[in-house]
N, C-alpha and C positions, 0 to 999 in steps of 0.2 A: 377611597377619596383623597385627593391632594389639591389644595389650593395653589391656583396659578400667580403669576407676576401681577396680572391685571387686578386680581382680588386685593392684593397688598396694596397697588398703587390706590384703588378706590377707598379702602380702609384708611390710608394715610390722608387723603383728601377730606374723609369725613371728620377725622380727629382734628384737622387743621381748622375745619370750620368750628369745633367745639372750642378749639385754643382761642379763636378770636372773640369767642363768647366772654373770655376774661377781661377783655376790654369794652366789649359791646354786647349788651344782655340779648339783644335780639337775634344774635347768630346762636344762642344755644337752643332756642325754639328752632331755627333753620336748621341746625346741626341735627335735633332729634327727628325731625320729619325726614329729612335726607338719609338718616340711618335706617328708620322704618321702612322707607320705601326700599332702600338697598338690600334690608333683608328678605323682603318680600320677593324682590327680583332674584336675590341669591337662591333662595328656596325653590321658585320655578325653575331657575336655570340648572339647579342640582338635580331636579326631578325629571328633567329631561335626559340626563344620563341613565337613570335607572328604570324610567317608567317601560313596563312591557318587558323586562328582563332581557335586552338586548345584548349582544355581544360582539365581538371582533376576532376572527381568527388568523392566526400568524403561523406560517411554517416556512422553515429554511431549506433550501434546497442548493447542494453543491457536491462537487466531487468527492469521493472518499479519499483522493490521493491528490496532494497539491504538487506543483513543480518548484523546486527550490530555485530562488533567483528570478522568478517570472510573476507577472499579474495572474492571480487566480480569481475567477468570478464566483462570486456567491450572491444567490437570490433570495429575497424576502418576500412571499406570496401573501398579500393581505385581503381579507374579504370580510364585509360588514353586513350585520344583520339589523342595523338601525335602519328606521324608515325614512330618514333624511340624510343629506350629506354632511359627514363629519370630518374634522381634521384630527389626525392622529400624528404622534411622534413614537418611534421605534427604538428601542435599545437592545443592541445584540452583546451578551457578555463573551467578548472575543477571546481566545486564548492568551494567556498572562505574557507570552513570550512577545506580542506586539506592543505592549505597553500603551494602549490607546484608551486614555481616561473620559474622553469626551465624544464617543460616538454616539451619533443620533441623527436618525433619518425621518424625515416629515414627507406627509402625503395627504392627498384628500380623498376619501372613500364615498363612492356612491352606493346604494343598497344592491347588494348581491351581484357587484360588478368587481370582480378580481383585481388586484393592483399589483405589479412586481416590482420592486426596489432593487437595484443592483448595485453592488459595491465590490471593490477588489482588494486582495491582499497579498501581499510581496513578502513572502517568507525567506529568510536569510541564512536558515539553519536546518539541517535534516533532522528527523525525529518524529514524534508522535505530539500532536496538538489536539487540545480538547475545547471545544465551542460548549457554553454552559447555555443558560436560560434566555429566552426572549421576553422583553417586556414591552407591551404597546400601551401607550398613555392616548385616552380619546378626550378631547376637548369637549367641553359644554357648548350649547349654542351660543353663549356670550362670551365663553372663554373665561369664565371666572373659575372654575373648578376642572379636574382632570380624573378621569378614572383609570386605573390600571388593570391591564389583563395581564398575567403572567402565564407562561407556557414553559414546561419541562422539555427542553430540546438540547439535551446534551449529546454531542456527537463528537466522535474522535476523527481526525484525519491524519493521514501519514503524509509526511513531506518526503518525496523522493528526489534523487537527482534531475535536474531539468530535463524533462521529456516533451515539453512543448516545441523546442527546436527540432526533433525528430519529427513531430506532427507537421510542422510548417514545412520541412524538407519533403515530406511525402505529398503535400498537397502542391507543392512547386514543381517537383520532378515530373508529376502528371502533366503539367502545362508547360514542361520544358522552359520554367521562368527562374531557375534558381540564382540567375545573376540579380534579381531584385531583392535577394535576401543577403546579397554582398559575395557570393561565391563566384570567382571569376571563370570565364570560359577561356581554357588555356590551349593554345594550339599545340598539336602533337608535332615533334620534330622527327622526322625521318619516319620508320616503320619499325614494329616489334619483330623480333626473330622466332617468335613461338610458333611452330609448324603446326598448321591444323589439317590442310588436307593437299592433294595433288588433283587440278583440273586440267581439262581443255584450254588451250591458249585462245583467247579471242582479241580482236583489234580493240587497244587501249590499254592492255595488261602490259605492266612493266617488263621488258624484255629480260631485266637482270634477274627475274624470278625464274626464267625457263629451267626446267629440270631436264638437262640433256641425257641422263641415264634412262628417265621414264620416257623421253621422245623417242631414243633409240629402239626401247622395248616396244612401244605402241605404234611406232612408225607414224606419229603424228605430234604436232608441237604441245608438250605439256608443261604447265608452270606450277610453281608452288604457290599455295595460300596462307599466309601467316595470319596470325590473330594478336590481339592485346594479350599481354602476359598477364595471367590470371593466377589465383591461389597463392599469392605473396602472404607472408605472415607479418601482419601489422600489430604491433605491440605498444599498448599505451602504459607507461611505466611512470607511475606516479609517487613522487617524494613526499612522505608525511612528516618530514623533520620540522622542527620548531619554527623554522623560517617561513613555513608555508601556512602559519597561523596569522601572518599579518592580514590585517582586513582593508577592503576597499568597498566603500558604499555598502558597509554593513555585513558583506561577505567575505570570507576567509580565501586566500589564494588556493587552499586545498579544495573548498566547495566549487571554486571557478575550474579549477583542473578536473574534477570528478564530472562536472557537466561537459567540458570539453571532451573527455574519454568516452564518455557516452555516446555524444554525437559522432566523434571519431569513429566509432565503431559501427554505428549506422552507415556513414558513407563508405568505409572499407567494405562492409559486405555489400552495399548497393553496388560497387565496382569489382565484384567477383574476388575480393581477397578474402583472407581470413583474419578476423579480429580477435586479438588476445589482450591480456590484462595483468599487470603487475603492479602490486604496491609494496613498498618497502620502508623501514625506518632503520631500526637497530638490526632487524632481521627481515627475511622475505615474509609477509603477513598473508598475501593472497597471491594466488597464480590460476588464472584462467587459460587454459589451453586454447591457442588460436584454432578458431573453428568458422566455417560459415553456415553453421546450423540455424535453423529458424527460432530455436529455443536460446540463442547466444545473447540476444538482447536482453531476455529475461535475467539470464545469469549475471549479466553486467549489473542489473538494475539492483538485484537481491544483493549482491556483494558490495557495491558502491554505496548503498543506502546506510550500511552499518560501518563504513570506514570512519576513523578518527585518529588524532594524534596523541602521542605521550610525551610530546614536548622535549624530545631528546634530539641530538645530533645524528644525522642520517650517515650509515654505513655504506660507500659505494664499492668498497672491497667485497662486501657480501654480495651485492647485486652483480659484480662482475663474477664471482665465484658461482652464483647460482645459474647465470646465463651461460656461461662455459659448459656446466653439468646439463643442464636441461634444454637449451635452445641449440639443437643440432643443425636446423636450417637456417641460412642467411634471412635475417628478418630486418623489418624498419622498426627501431626502437625509439619512440617518441618520450621523451623523459621530461616530465614537468616538474620543474624545481626552481630554485631562486638563490642569485648569487649577490650577494650585498656589495662584494667588492672583488677586485681581481685576485686577492689573496686567497679569498674562499674559493674560488674558481680553481685555482692551480693546485689546491688541496686535493680535488677530485680530478684532476686532469689526467694523472696517470693512468686511472681506472677507465676513463672515458677513452682514451687512446687505445687501450687494449680492447675494448668493446668494440671499436670501430674497426678493428682489424678482421673480424669475422662479420660483423653486422653493419647495417648504416644506422647511424645514431643521429637523431635531430634533438637537439637540447631547447626546450622551449623555457625561457625565464621572462621575468616580469619588469615593467616599467615602474618606477616608484612615482605614483601620480603627485605626491607631495612634493618631491624633488623637482619635476616636470614643472609644477605650476610656480615653484620658486624661481627655476630659471627664467621663465617667461614674464616674471614681475621685475617691473623698474625699480631698482634700489634707490632710496634718498637719504639714507643715514649710514654712518659707519659701520653699525652693526648689522644692516640689511645688505652692505657691500660684503661684508665678510660671509653671511649666510649664502649670497649670491655666488661668490667664488668657489665656496665649498659643494654647492648644488651642482655647478658646473662641472667640478671635478668628479663628482660620482656619476654624472651624466655621462662624461668623457670615458671614465672606467668601464661603464657598461658597453659602450661601442667597442672599446679595445676587447673586451671579452669575445665579442662576436668575431673580431678579427683574428683573434688567438685561436679560437675553436675552429674556425674555417683554414686556418693555416696548417693545421693538423688533420684535416680531412674529416672535421666533425661539423655536420650544418647545424646552424644555431637560427634561433628565431627570438627576438627580442620584441615583446607585444605588451600594450597596455591590457589589465585584466577585462575588460568590457568588451575587447575585440579578440580575445583569446581563441574562442571556437572558430570564427569565421577565418582567422588569420592561419591556425593550424590546417584546416581543411584546405585552404588555398595553397598553402605550402605542401601538402601531400600530393594535391593534384599536380601541382607544378613538376614534383619529383616524378611522379607517374609519367607525365608527358616527356619528360628528359630521359626516361628510362632509367632513373637510378635505382628504383625498386621494380 
């Protein structure tokens, strides 16, 4: 049993009446009568919580796996065995990672009618989270007391790289509405030169595809049929260096890159390409061979869930040596990294140039949201002017990095973290349309 705020307020009023009796004696008798009446009402109100041994049941329903960086739904199903309508408050002991200390949901329950309360959690870190007990507080008829029902509801949830975007893309692809998710419809320029078959010429076919050798052999006009180039190797290369530990909206750039790599694997497999993965820091930590197997997404999920950084400088020479030794087929390497300045990019430029000789290299790095907001803020003091100029300098350096990479035949994508996945997918589709890969 717990006393409510309403009980405390009533008690304060009664003692105020007794306090007035210090000046006027009649208030002492009045206070005694009010106190006696209040005690009778309090006991009757307390009895309404326990008469007949009623109870309230509460159960938590949620998925055993949460998607990192997305809103995940949790449901609390309540059922009352009281013979009257009761008002309840529910406290769920959330995982300590969220640091939510004032979580409380309220609802009104009718007899034997279940009520579902829903709330959402957005994890920003991969790992194992533990939900603890559930506590339901039932208010008495007059709201003077509360009765607590506690339930042992310990439950472990595994937070995986974001898989909700893949589920959304599956739904949208069925309805052919990918553009509503931000994926652009890119017009294909020209035609692919990957041969599929030879068929009889029909009116409307491009006369430039006529196969004169087959025509002479069959004594009728035959033409070649070409299909979109498939089975290209698409590798997501994730830099796990200390620079990727910068956070944006509670998530590190490494987690954004992991979510994007997972979505990129699904899209590339959906377009009949082979999806692969490489993560590196001082050494190559993970290499998932590029395949189009139905189990490839499960391999990506299991590997990316365990990735973390040791906060050291990344070694691009190791990446180049490994790719030269193990990647024998021309591939698209989508390198997720971060460059704070032009100097940091120029240290890695020789290795990126060597990679671009045998592969198509797309370097994806991030805009600094603090610098971007500082640039768009109007300065008023001398100190703010200095900060504004420095921020513009860093912003200009980022654009110069893109130009310098493009000058050496290396494709570059500068993107804000929250739009990383969509921008990378659009860039991939654009490169496919231009037959770069």
